[in-house]
TIKOL-85218 format. One line per field, with one value per residue (C-alpha): x negated, z negated, y; residue in one letter. Coordinates in steps of 0.05 Angstrom, whole numbers, plus 32768, in hexadecimal, padded with zeros to 4 digits. Example, Ala and Ser with C-alpha at 12.3 -4.5 7.8 and 13.67 -1.06 7.14 Angstrom:
x (7F0A,7EEF) $
z (7F64,7F71) $
y (7FA6,7FEB) $
code (a,s) $
END
This chain:
x (8000,7FE6,7FF2,7FEE,7FCA,7FBD,7F7B,7F86,7F42,7F1E,7ED7,7ECD,7EF2,7EE1,7F08,7ECB,7ECD,7F17,7F0C,7ED1,7EF7,7F36,7F0F,7EEC,7F28,7F66,7F73,7F89,7F8D,7F8D,7F9F,7F81,7F92,7F6B,7F7D,7F48,7F61,7F3D,7F2F,7F01,7EED,7F33,7F4E,7F8A,7FCA,8014,8036,8081,8091,804D,800C,7FC3,7FCD,7FB3,7FE6,7FED,8036,8040,7FFF,800E,8055,8039,8002,8032,805E,8063,8033,8042,8009,7FE5,7FA4,7F91,7F77,7F99,7FD2,8016,804B,8086,80CF,80C9,8090,80B7,80F6,80CD,80A7,80D9,80A3,8079,807A,803A,8016,7FD3,7FB6,7F6C,7F68,7F75,7FBD,7FEE,7FFE,8004,803E,8088,8091,80DC,80E8,80B7,80DC,811E,8101,80E5,809D,806C,8037,7FF5,7FBA,7F71,7F68,7F21,7F02,7EDC,7ED3,7E88,7E7C,7EA9,7E8B,7E44,7E59,7E79,7E38,7E11,7E41,7E3A,7DEF,7DEE,7E1A,7DF6,7DAF,7DC3,7DA3,7DC7,7DB9,7D6F,7D65,7D85,7D57,7D19,7D2E,7D35,7CEF,7D04,7CE6,7D18,7CF2,7D2D,7D53,7D26,7D3C,7D65,7DA4,7DA1,7D95,7DCD,7DDD,7DC6,7DF5,7DCF,7DF0,7E27,7E71,7E90,7EDB,7EFA,7F42,7F5B,7F3C,7F49,7F16,7EED,7EF0,7EDA,7E9D,7E8B,7E8F,7E5F,7E2E,7E32,7E23,7DDF,7DD2,7DE5,7E24,7E62,7E9F,7EE5,7F21,7F66,7F94,7FDA,7FD9,7F9D,7F8F,7F46,7F28,7F0C,7F50,7F64,7F97,7F84,7F7C,7F49,7F23,7F20,7F09,7ED1,7EB7,7E7A,7E87,7ECA,7ED7,7F1C,7F31,7F7D,7FAC,7FD3,801B,8052,803E,7FF3,7FFA,7FD6,7FC6,7F85,7F93,7F7B,7F8F,7F6E,7F2D,7F2C,7F32,7EF0,7EB0,7E8D,7E56,7E7A,7E79,7EB7,7EB8,7EF1,7EE8,7F31,7F66,7F6B,7FB3,7F99,7F77,7F87,7F4F,7F5A,7F51,7F12,7EF6,7F08,7EE4,7EA5,7EA7,7EAC,7E76,7EA5,7E92,7E48,7E57,7E88,7E86,7EC1,7ECA,7F15,7F3C,7F83,7F7C,7F4E,7F26,7F19,7F36,7F08,7F09,7F19,7EFF,7EDD,7EAB,7E92,7E97,7E55,7E3A,7E6A,7E52,7E7F,7E82,7EB7,7EE2,7EAE,7EA5,7EBF,7E95,7E64,7E59,7E6D,7EB0,7EC2,7EAE,7ED4,7F11,7F13,7F06,7F3D,7F74,7F5C,7F62,7FAA,7FB8,7F9D,7FCB,8006,7FF5,7FF1,8033,8011,8021,7FFD,7FC6,7FD5,801E,803C,8081,80A7,8086,80A0,808F,8078,8065) $
z (8000,8012,7FE3,7FFD,7FCE,7FD3,7FB4,7FA6,7F8A,7F83,7F7E,7F39,7F3A,7F82,7FB2,7FBC,7F71,7F76,7FB4,7F97,7F56,7F7B,7FA8,7F6C,7F3F,7F6A,7F84,7FCC,8004,7FF4,8029,800D,8026,800E,7FFD,7FE1,7FB0,7FA6,7F5B,7F3C,7F75,7F6D,7F26,7F11,7EF9,7EF1,7F2D,7F2B,7EE6,7ED7,7EBB,7ECD,7F15,7F5A,7F83,7FBA,7FB8,8003,8013,7FDE,7FF8,803E,8025,7FFA,8034,8030,7FF4,7FB8,7F89,7F7F,7F57,7F48,7F15,7F29,7F59,7F42,7F36,7F37,7F41,7F87,7F96,7F77,7F9F,7FDF,7FCF,7FCB,7FD5,7F99,7F5F,7F37,7F2B,7F07,7EE8,7EDB,7EA0,7E55,7E5B,7E96,7E8F,7EDA,7EDD,7ECF,7EA5,7E9D,7EE7,7EF5,7EC6,7EE5,7F2A,7F13,7F1B,7EE6,7ED1,7EB1,7E98,7E82,7E37,7E1E,7E63,7E4E,7E04,7E07,7E34,7E0A,7DC8,7DE2,7DFC,7DB9,7D95,7DC8,7DBD,7D71,7D77,7DAD,7D84,7D43,7D5F,7D90,7DCA,7E03,7DE6,7DD7,7E1C,7E3E,7E17,7E29,7E72,7E71,7E56,7E0E,7DD2,7D98,7D59,7D31,7D40,7D0B,7CD3,7C9C,7CAD,7CF5,7CEF,7CEC,7CC1,7CCB,7CDD,7CAE,7C69,7C80,7C81,7CC7,7CCF,7D0A,7D1B,7D41,7D3A,7D7A,7DA8,7DAE,7D66,7D4E,7D7C,7D64,7D1C,7D2B,7D4C,7D11,7CE1,7D02,7CEC,7CA5,7CA8,7C7D,7CAA,7C97,7CC3,7CCB,7CF4,7CDD,7D0B,7CED,7CAB,7C98,7C54,7C6D,7C85,7C60,7C65,7C95,7C5E,7C3A,7C7A,7C89,7C43,7C41,7C89,7C9F,7CE5,7D06,7D48,7D68,7D88,7D82,7DBC,7DD3,7DBE,7DA7,7D5F,7D69,7D93,7D70,7D33,7D28,7D21,7CF9,7CB6,7CC3,7CDC,7C9F,7C72,7C8D,7C67,7C80,7CB1,7CCD,7D14,7D3D,7D7B,7DAB,7DE1,7DDF,7DF8,7DF8,7DDC,7D98,7D87,7D81,7DAB,7D94,7D4C,7D62,7D81,7D43,7D16,7D42,7D47,7CFB,7CEE,7CC7,7CF9,7D05,7D4A,7D76,7DB4,7DE4,7E1F,7E27,7E2A,7E29,7E72,7EA3,7EC4,7E91,7EAE,7EB9,7E7E,7E4B,7E04,7E08,7E3A,7E0A,7DC6,7DA3,7D8E,7DBB,7DE6,7E21,7E55,7E8D,7E75,7E86,7E44,7E63,7EA2,7EAD,7EE3,7EB2,7EA3,7EED,7EF6,7EB7,7ECE,7F10,7EF0,7EBB,7EED,7F1F,7EE8,7EDC,7F27,7F24,7EEA,7F11,7F4E,7F22,7EFF,7EBC,7E88,7E94,7E62,7E5D,7E70,7E65,7E7F,7E84,7EB9,7EF3,7EE4,7F2A,7F6B) $
y (8000,8045,807F,80C6,80F6,8141,8157,81A1,81B2,81F4,820E,81EE,81AC,81A1,8174,8148,8138,8126,80FC,80D6,80C8,80B2,8083,8066,805E,8053,800C,8003,8035,807F,80B2,80F3,8138,8174,81BC,81EB,8220,8262,825E,8276,82A4,82BF,82C2,8298,82B9,82B0,8290,828B,8270,8250,826C,8268,8251,8263,8288,8255,823E,8242,821D,81E8,81DB,81D0,81A2,8178,8163,8117,8115,80E9,80FD,813F,8148,8190,81C1,8202,81F3,8210,81DB,820B,81FB,8216,81E6,81AC,81BB,81BB,817B,8141,810B,8122,80F2,8100,8143,813D,817C,8174,81A3,81A1,81B7,81B9,8203,820A,81D8,81E2,81A4,81AB,81B2,8179,814A,815C,814D,810A,8121,8109,813B,8127,814F,8146,8152,8158,8162,81A1,8193,818A,81C7,81F5,81DE,81EA,822F,8240,8230,825A,8294,828F,8293,82C8,82F7,82EA,82F1,8329,8304,8329,836E,8360,8341,837D,83AC,8385,837F,83CB,83D4,83E4,83C1,83C9,83BD,83D7,8397,8377,83A5,8386,83AD,8397,834C,831A,82DD,8295,825D,822E,822C,825C,824D,8248,8249,8225,8239,81FC,81B6,8191,8170,81B0,81C6,8181,8183,81C9,81B0,8177,81A7,81D7,819E,8199,81E1,81D2,81FD,81F1,81EA,81FE,81EF,820D,81E1,81CD,8190,816B,814A,8153,8165,81A7,81C0,81FF,8237,826F,82A3,8278,826A,82B5,82C7,8293,8292,82B9,82A0,8290,826E,8267,8225,8225,821E,825B,8252,8281,826F,827E,82BE,82F7,82CB,82F0,833A,8375,8358,8315,8335,8363,8326,830B,831D,835C,834A,830D,82F3,82E0,82B5,82A5,8271,825A,828A,82D6,82D3,82BC,82FD,8348,8365,83AD,8395,8371,83B1,83D9,83A7,83A9,83F5,83FB,83C8,839A,8363,835A,833F,831A,82EF,82E6,82B8,82C7,8307,8323,8336,8313,832F,8365,83A6,83E2,8411,83DB,83E8,83A5,83C0,83F6,83D3,83C5,8381,835C,8322,8310,82D9,82D4,8299,8264,823F,81FF,8205,81CD,8199,8163,8186,8186,813D,8127,814E,812A,80E6,80EE,80FE,80CA,8095,80A9,80A5,805E,804E,806A,803F,8001,8011,801B,8050,8091,80A3,80EE,80FB,8140,812A,80E9,80BE,8096,804D,8039,805B) $
code (m,t,i,r,v,l,a,a,g,d,h,f,v,q,n,r,l,f,v,d,a,l,k,r,e,v,p,g,e,v,d,i,r,e,l,t,l,p,w,p,v,e,p,f,g,r,v,g,e,v,d,e,a,s,d,v,e,d,e,l,i,e,a,l,r,g,v,e,v,c,v,t,q,m,a,p,l,t,k,r,v,l,d,a,s,p,d,l,r,l,f,c,v,s,r,g,g,p,v,n,a,n,l,e,a,a,a,q,a,g,v,a,v,t,y,a,p,g,r,n,a,v,a,t,a,e,h,t,l,a,m,l,l,a,a,t,r,r,i,p,q,t,h,a,d,l,a,g,g,v,w,r,g,d,y,y,t,y,d,n,v,g,p,e,l,g,d,s,t,v,g,l,v,g,y,g,a,i,g,r,r,v,a,r,m,l,a,g,f,g,a,e,v,l,v,h,d,p,y,v,d,v,p,e,n,v,e,l,d,e,l,l,r,r,s,r,f,m,s,l,h,a,r,a,t,p,e,t,a,g,m,i,g,a,a,e,i,a,a,m,p,r,g,s,v,l,v,n,c,a,r,g,a,l,l,d,y,d,a,l,c,d,a,l,d,s,g,h,l,f,g,a,a,m,d,v,f,p,e,e,p,i,p,p,g,s,r,l,l,a,t,p,n,l,v,m,t,p,h,l,a,g,a,s,k,e,t,a,m,k,a,a,a,i,v,a,a,d,v,a,r,y,v,r,g,e,p,l,a,h,p,a,t,p,q,r,a,t,p) $
END
């Protein structure tokens, strides 16, 4: 039996990775079509009723004609796409959450949606640690000064040096796959780790106010939900010890960025490092571009070659399960039992 699959890759999770993984994992004949999406050369955004997707509804509808399975990272599974794709039965999103898929409409249409949890856990945890160190040791600022021919000896003065991770308390808000890896890495530094996550049961789990009060460093790893939106604002930052460091490699919606800038301007925070923002790309004139002691990267914490390869492999394995009539490993909707 031949199954027709659309590989809707982009310039990170490339189609060649999907194709190689599908040919390796899926039994029998696979007829693979390809559509290349513009991300990350062109930023994602809201498309129809879904978030964080490439604006390619028309191209996707055309490419899905006669297609039963789609593997993608950024393609928008909107109601419009579903209505125009009657042959589609499985839509595999190769990212940690299927935010670019209308799950309710997919379920009503009998289309199973899967995703790839944990695909970027290693890369994001490593980036988080790098951001903690970069902000604390002022690596970007001192490099920029040296590259400009300026030797800043005043960085070595007591008032200008930062704290050490070793023997410090680090608070992790969110303790999923990424947070757990960050905790293991921090243990190698000799740091004490506190956790705030209502969905886990670990001895180090504490209430948010206690975590804020005790943590010299704080790193955000929670999912963006209506409950977590703006969870770290002016009051929460003020509750942290003076001279603390705050890192966000999760989602911009978790944090009040005006409050962050205020705390950096006043010196309450020693430093901060952000990989995610309330608006991406950062608009010209944003306060973030002029705030001191702030390290920024353009939403690339999860970017590694291994992340892209794992993403393709995870969804290809679920396509194989679908073809064999087995339960899907990572379903986000009720699944169709057999192709």
